[in-house]
DRENDRENSE-879490 format. One record per residue (C-alpha): x, y, z. Coordinates in steps of 0.1 Angstrom, whole numbers, plus 5000, padded with zeros to 4 digits. Layout:
N
XYZ ...
***
This chain:
107
346306820849 349406620854 348306280865 345206400882 341706350868 339606670862 335906690855 334306930831 330506950825 329506930789 326307130783 323907140754 322107460742 318607490728 319807430693 321407090704 324907230702 327407100728 329807320747 332107350777 333007720774 332407930742 333107690713 330007520700 330007160685 327306960667 328506640683 330306520714 332906360692 333806690676 334006850711 336406580723 338506600692 338806980695 340006960731 342706700723 344606990707 343107300724 343107360762 339907270779 340807460811 340807840814 343407880842 346207650827 346807450796 345107110799 344406890769 342106590768 344006260765 343005900762 343405690793 346905530792 345605200807 343205150778 345605260751 348004980761 345204720761 344004540730 340804690715 339304350706 339104010722 338203670708 335603480729 337103160743 333603030753 329903090749 328403330773 324703340780 323603650800 321703630832 320804000832 319704240804 322904450809 325104150800 326504080765 325703750748 328403600726 329603260712 333003100712 335103260684 333103590683 335203910682 334304150709 335104520707 336404620741 334904950754 335804950791 338204710809 338704920840 336804680863 338604350870 335404160875 333504270844 334304430811 332004620787 332104540750 330204530717 329404220697 327004180668 325804540673 324904480710 326604640740 326904490774 329004350803 330804020804 333403840825 337003900815 
***
């Protein structure tokens, strides 16, 4: 609401349908898409929106060097690879996808 972050718990029923209130969805993507244009809050009108800091950033990066991971959670890539950026909120490590693998790497 406004510039404040709110948290809503997404639940799943026995038939694997997702919900926050009364509407049921077969996927999390459908739920998120629905609440982009329908209020997720009961008390006031609140729509889901994409984080502005990510919307202004590029969604892909070109690797300037080879990176060999030192931990299983890190992403391996070679110079010239295109990395899909998934989370750039931490200034010390980013999360991305390259060649079907997801992991962290230095920005």
